[in-house]
C-alpha positions as CSV (number, residue, x, y, z in Angstrom):
1,M,65.0,30.8,75.0
2,A,68.3,29.5,76.2
3,Q,71.3,31.6,76.9
4,M,72.8,32.3,73.1
5,D,76.1,32.2,74.5
6,D,78.4,32.1,77.3
7,L,78.3,36.0,78.2
8,P,76.4,37.1,81.3
9,P,72.8,38.5,81.1
10,L,72.5,42.1,80.0
11,R,71.3,43.3,83.5
12,E,74.9,42.1,84.5
13,V,76.8,43.5,82.1
14,I,75.2,46.7,82.5
15,A,76.0,46.5,86.2
16,T,79.3,45.3,86.1
17,H,80.2,48.0,83.6
18,E,78.2,50.9,85.2
19,L,76.5,51.6,82.2
20,R,73.4,54.0,83.1
21,A,71.9,55.0,79.9
22,K,72.5,58.8,78.7
23,K,69.6,60.7,77.6
24,S,72.2,63.0,75.8
25,L,73.2,59.9,73.7
26,G,69.7,58.9,73.0
27,Q,70.6,55.9,75.0
28,N,67.5,53.1,75.7
29,F,69.0,49.8,76.3
30,L,67.1,46.9,75.1
31,L,67.7,44.1,77.7
32,D,65.7,40.9,76.8
33,L,67.8,38.8,74.4
34,N,64.6,37.0,73.3
35,L,64.0,40.3,71.7
36,T,67.2,41.4,70.3
37,A,67.5,37.9,68.9
38,K,63.8,38.5,67.1
39,I,65.3,41.6,65.6
40,A,68.1,39.9,64.2
41,R,66.0,37.3,62.8
42,A,63.6,40.2,61.3
43,A,67.0,41.3,59.4
44,G,66.7,38.0,57.2
45,D,69.4,35.3,56.5
46,L,72.4,36.9,57.7
47,S,74.8,34.2,56.8
48,G,77.1,35.3,54.5
49,C,76.6,39.1,55.2
50,D,78.5,42.0,56.9
51,V,76.1,43.8,59.5
52,L,76.4,47.3,60.3
53,E,75.1,48.1,63.8
54,V,75.0,51.8,65.0
55,G,74.7,52.3,68.7
56,P,75.1,48.7,70.1
57,G,75.5,50.0,73.4
58,P,76.2,46.8,76.0
59,G,75.6,44.8,73.1
60,G,72.4,42.9,73.3
61,L,71.5,43.3,69.5
62,T,75.2,42.5,68.6
63,R,75.1,39.1,70.4
64,G,71.9,38.5,68.5
65,L,73.4,39.1,65.1
66,L,76.4,37.0,65.7
67,A,74.3,34.4,67.3
68,E,72.1,34.2,64.3
69,G,75.1,33.8,62.1
70,A,76.3,37.2,60.7
71,R,79.7,36.8,58.9
72,R,80.8,40.0,60.4
73,V,79.4,42.7,62.4
74,L,80.8,46.3,62.3
75,A,79.7,48.1,65.6
76,V,79.8,52.2,65.7
77,E,79.7,53.1,69.2
78,K,79.9,56.8,70.5
79,D,79.8,56.2,74.1
80,S,83.5,54.8,75.1
81,R,81.9,53.4,78.2
82,C,80.1,50.7,76.1
83,L,84.0,49.6,75.0
84,P,84.8,47.1,77.4
85,A,81.3,45.3,77.3
86,L,81.8,45.1,73.4
87,A,85.0,43.9,73.8
88,E,83.8,40.7,75.9
89,I,81.7,40.1,72.8
90,A,84.5,40.2,70.5
91,A,86.5,37.8,72.7
92,A,83.2,35.2,72.5
93,Y,83.0,35.4,68.7
94,P,86.8,35.6,67.3
95,E,87.5,37.7,64.1
96,R,83.6,38.2,63.8
97,L,83.3,41.7,65.7
98,E,84.9,45.1,64.9
99,V,84.0,48.2,67.1
100,I,84.6,51.4,66.1
101,N,84.3,54.2,68.8
102,G,83.0,57.3,67.1
103,D,80.1,59.2,65.8
104,A,78.0,57.3,63.1
105,L,77.1,60.6,61.4
106,E,80.8,61.1,60.9
107,V,82.3,57.9,60.6
108,D,83.3,56.2,57.1
109,V,82.3,52.8,57.4
110,S,82.6,51.7,53.6
111,A,86.2,50.5,53.9
112,H,85.2,48.2,56.6
113,L,82.4,46.5,55.0
114,T,82.1,43.6,52.2
115,P,79.0,43.1,50.5
116,P,76.4,42.2,51.0
117,I,75.8,44.3,53.7
118,R,73.0,44.6,55.9
119,V,72.3,47.5,58.3
120,V,70.4,46.2,61.8
121,A,70.2,49.0,64.5
122,N,68.4,49.9,67.6
123,L,69.2,53.6,66.6
124,P,69.7,56.2,68.9
125,Y,66.6,58.3,69.1
126,N,68.4,61.6,68.5
127,V,70.0,60.8,65.3
128,G,67.9,58.0,63.8
129,T,66.0,59.9,61.4
130,E,69.1,61.5,60.0
131,L,70.9,58.3,59.5
132,L,67.9,56.8,57.7
133,V,67.7,59.6,55.4
134,R,71.3,59.6,54.4
135,W,71.1,55.8,54.0
136,L,68.2,56.5,51.6
137,T,69.8,59.1,49.6
138,P,73.2,57.9,48.6
139,A,75.1,59.8,45.6
140,E,74.3,56.8,43.5
141,W,71.4,54.2,43.6
142,P,71.1,51.3,44.3
143,P,73.4,51.6,47.6
144,A,76.1,49.3,49.1
145,W,73.5,48.1,51.7
146,D,70.7,45.3,50.9
147,S,68.4,45.8,53.6
148,L,67.9,48.1,56.5
149,T,66.4,46.7,59.8
150,L,65.9,49.5,62.0
151,M,64.4,50.5,65.3
152,F,62.7,54.1,65.9
153,Q,60.1,55.5,68.2
154,K,56.8,54.1,66.8
155,E,55.7,57.3,65.6
156,V,58.6,57.8,63.4
157,A,58.3,54.4,62.2
158,E,54.7,54.8,61.2
159,R,55.8,58.0,59.1
160,I,58.4,55.6,57.3
161,V,55.1,53.0,56.1
162,A,52.7,55.8,55.8
163,Q,50.2,55.7,53.0
164,P,48.9,58.9,51.0
165,G,45.8,60.5,52.8
166,S,47.2,59.9,56.1
167,K,48.3,62.4,58.5
168,A,51.7,60.4,58.9
169,Y,52.3,60.6,55.2
170,G,55.2,62.8,54.4
171,R,58.8,63.4,52.9
172,L,60.2,60.5,55.0
173,A,57.3,58.1,53.7
174,I,58.2,58.9,50.0
175,L,61.9,59.2,50.6
176,A,61.7,55.4,52.0
177,Q,58.9,54.0,49.5
178,W,60.2,55.3,46.3
179,R,63.3,53.3,46.4
180,C,62.5,50.4,49.2
181,E,59.9,47.8,50.4
182,A,59.2,49.3,53.9
183,R,57.0,47.5,56.7
184,I,56.9,47.4,60.5
185,V,57.8,44.1,61.5
186,M,57.8,44.6,65.6
187,T,56.4,46.7,68.2
188,L,58.0,47.0,71.3
189,P,56.5,48.6,74.8
190,P,58.5,51.0,76.9
191,E,59.1,48.3,79.7
192,A,61.2,46.4,77.2
193,F,64.3,49.1,77.7
194,N,66.3,50.4,80.4
195,P,65.5,53.0,81.0
196,P,61.7,52.9,79.8
197,P,61.1,55.5,77.2
198,K,57.9,57.3,77.5
199,I,56.7,55.9,74.0
200,H,56.3,52.6,72.2
201,S,59.1,51.8,69.9
202,A,58.7,49.7,66.4
203,V,61.1,48.0,64.0
204,V,61.1,49.0,60.6
205,H,62.5,46.6,57.6
206,L,63.4,48.2,54.2
207,N,64.4,46.2,51.4
208,K,66.1,48.0,48.6
209,L,64.7,48.1,45.1
210,D,67.0,47.6,42.2
211,A,65.6,51.1,40.7
212,P,63.1,53.6,42.1
213,R,59.7,52.7,41.4
214,F,59.2,55.8,39.1
215,P,61.6,57.9,37.4
216,A,62.7,61.1,38.7
217,D,65.5,63.1,39.5
218,A,66.6,62.7,43.0
219,A,67.5,66.0,43.9
220,V,64.6,67.8,42.3
221,L,62.2,65.3,43.9
222,S,63.7,65.8,47.4
223,R,63.1,69.8,46.8
224,V,59.6,69.5,45.7
225,V,58.3,67.2,48.1
226,A,60.1,69.3,50.8
227,A,58.6,72.3,49.7
228,A,54.8,70.6,49.4
229,F,55.1,69.3,52.8
230,N,56.5,72.4,54.5
231,Q,53.3,74.0,54.0
232,R,50.9,70.9,53.8
233,R,47.9,72.5,54.5
234,K,48.5,74.7,51.4
235,M,47.1,73.6,48.0
236,L,50.3,72.7,45.7
237,R,49.9,75.9,43.5
238,A,50.6,77.9,46.7
239,S,53.3,75.5,48.5
240,L,55.1,75.4,45.0
241,K,54.9,78.4,43.6
242,G,58.8,79.0,44.0
243,Q,59.3,75.9,42.1
244,A,58.6,77.5,38.6
245,P,56.7,80.7,37.6
246,D,54.1,78.5,35.3
247,I,53.7,76.0,38.3
248,E,49.9,75.5,38.0
249,D,50.5,74.3,34.2
250,R,53.3,72.1,35.4
251,I,50.9,70.7,38.0
252,R,48.6,69.8,35.4
253,A,50.9,68.5,33.0
254,A,51.9,65.7,35.9
255,G,48.2,64.8,36.0
256,L,47.4,66.4,39.1
257,E,45.0,69.3,40.3
258,P,46.8,72.4,41.6
259,T,44.3,72.3,44.4
260,L,45.4,69.2,45.9
261,R,47.5,69.2,49.2
262,A,50.6,67.4,49.7
263,E,49.2,64.4,51.9
264,Q,46.7,63.6,48.7
265,V,49.3,63.0,46.1
266,S,50.8,59.4,45.8
267,I,54.5,58.9,45.1
268,E,53.9,58.6,41.4
269,G,52.4,62.1,41.5
270,F,55.4,63.3,43.2
271,C,57.6,61.9,40.6
272,A,55.6,63.1,37.6
273,L,55.5,66.4,39.3
274,A,59.5,66.1,39.6
275,R,60.0,65.5,35.9
276,E,57.6,68.3,35.0
277,I,59.3,70.9,37.1
278,A,62.8,69.4,35.8
279,R,62.0,69.9,32.4
């Protein structure tokens, strides 16, 4: 692939600004601009969209998003060492990149983004799952964003798309798939990063659904799923006994057997159970 812009290669950017990745910030920089462009394309048509990026680091994915036609990119970066490198990208793409120096868990970005909004990020490993859960559990649904295209450790990505009956199936799969179409679109080896992590990574693309797949109160569903999977080796009648005094009757009323374990229950089954417990 030809150079996507007139900016220097990422290795040169990292050397110039002395951007050694910090383990404490969960940083692993993706250096191959072919890969960052591929991730940007996996997010779909970005023209006419604002894109939220968390943890841009030296800006490889940021450049891919802008080159692929994003209307605007809002990049939230906690590490102030990266700001000069991101400023160079902003100068190369006038009026299209805004950088906020802050913690993505604390910054309210709503005032900085105009729909349609897509979230695309090589998430820092130490906050990736928490950010995903926040995006999947807004106060109101549908959310402000249209899609999430996010890089995680491969193990986490597999948990997001897992099906009932598998060891990876759990709370994260239910939260994601209840309200979204979720699929893994890329896997990346450790050597694609600097420094190389000890594990493979994967990119998950989630398209929001206008309404959840099955009716349920979100807070009750979250509580029931958490209780069931916190003791996933136990049968439902034991793991959920704190949810209602007549829990076995309610499990049966939801069309389930009290002897099932959490990993055997579909999303539809959990939603039916949440409705029975909420009665």
